[in-house]
N, C-alpha and C positions, 0 to 999 in steps of 0.2 A: 503494500500502499503506500510503501513511503514515494517507493516511484514514480507512480501517479503523481502525487504531492509535488515532485521534485520534479516533474515535465511542465505542470502547473506553475510554479514558481520559476523554471529558467524559463517560459516564454518569454517574459519580455526582453531579457536579454539574449534571445533568439532574433527575435524580431530587431531590436536594436541593430546585431553584427551584420545581418543580410541585407538593413538598408543604409549600413552602414558604406559597406561593399561595393551597392549598386549605385552608391552619390559618386562615390571614389571612381569608378569606373566611369561614367558619366560625364564626370565632371573631369579628368583626363581629355576624355573624348571632347566636349565642348573649346577646354582650352585650345588645343591645337587648331582647333579652327580656328576660334577667337587672335590666338599667335598667328595664325598664317592668314588671317585679312586685314586684322595692324599691322606686320609687318609685311604688306605688300602697297596700303595704304602708306606706310612711311617713305618706301623706296620708292614710290609714286612722286611725291614729294622732294622728294634728294634730286632725281631724275630730275623734274620740274623744274627746280632752282636749280642746275646745271647749263636745260634749256637758257631758259632764259639770263643768264650769263655771257652763253656761248653769243645768242643771239645779240645779246648791247656791245657783247666783243665785233662780231661781223658789221655792223651797221657802224660801231665806230671804224672799223682801218675802212668798209667802205669810202670812209665822210673826210681820211687823209688826204692830204693832198698828194698828188704822185711824186716820187722824187723824178728829181731831171737824168738824162740817160744820159749813159754815157757808152761811147763805140768801144767796140775791143777793135782786136788785128784784121779780122776779117768784115768788118764795116758791120756788125751789127751793130742793134742799140742797147743796153742791161742798164735796167736801174741802176744808181750807184751804191746804192744796200742792202743788194740781194744776195751778195756775198755772207753778210754777216747776221739774216733771217736765222734761224733755226724753226721755226713755225709757220707753214704757209694760211694765213687767215684765208676763208673760199671771200672773192669778192665778186660782184658783181659787174659783169662787162656790159657797157648800153647795148655795144653789137648782137647782141644773145637776147637778149632783154625782147620779152615778148608785149605786143602791146596792149594796153589796159584797158577794155574798151568804157565811152564814156555815155552819161545817160543824154549829155544837153553840149550843143558848143559849146558851150563856154568854160563845159569842164575842159572838153580836150583840147582849146588856147592853152589853159595854168597847166603848169609842169610842177609837180608834186617832188619834190625835191628836199632833202637836206642841204646847211648849207654845209660848206665844208669845215673841217675844223681848222682850228689855225695851230698849228704844229708847233709848238712853247720851246720842248726840246725832244732829246732821241726816246728822254723817259717816257715818254707818251705812246710814240711808236712800242716800243718795248717791254711795255704793261700794256697795253691790249694783245700784244701777240702773246704774251704771258696768262694771261684770262684764257685766251680760247685756249693755249696748250693745255691750260693744266683740266676745262671742262672740255674737251673736245672729244666729243661721242665715243670714237672708233678705241678711244683711250679708257673707254673710262671700265673699271672691274663693275659684274656683275654678280663675282660672287658671294656666298652669305658664310664667309670665316670672316674671326674676327679682324682679322691682320685685313684684311681687304676693305672692311669696313673703316678700321678705321684710316688706311689710308685715303679713301673717296669723302670723306665727314674730314681732311685732312687739306685735300685737295680742295674744298668746295670752300673751307676758313681760309685758304692765302689767294685763292679765286674773289671772292668777298674783298678780302685785303687793298690785295691789288686795284678793283673797281673802286672802293673807294680815294685810291690814289689818282686815278682816270680823271674820277669824275670830280675831284676836287682841284686837275690841272684844265679841265676844261668848261670849268664853271668860271 
């Protein structure tokens, strides 16, 4: 008879243990799902910031005045500072630009271009190239290791610092 009463007394503890095991399994599963979605959102936000920084660098590079051309021995002309650059920032070529359809004739006459940047020093060109080199999409790692994430965050931090320098130089 003590066995029957013992089972009744242990009933609450059995339900507690069963609930604990089920809750632990469900929580672990839900935690992985939530962690993955939060990680995807954080990764997206970081790459969005890199895209914003790269776009600013491209716009600024397109606004820089072209360096004077220097002929080589074969008669071909090259920019004077082309040998010094370490990173090629993509620039737009007016010859390859597609026409933008305008709604009105007055819009067709208006040219929508940004004024060229005044090159105050070589630091401006160097920092614009450095921003693009730091956040160039082809060189960014998508690995989810501690080392890769730390390097990614460090590159964004350095690019933001160079962005502040460029903004101060052009303002």
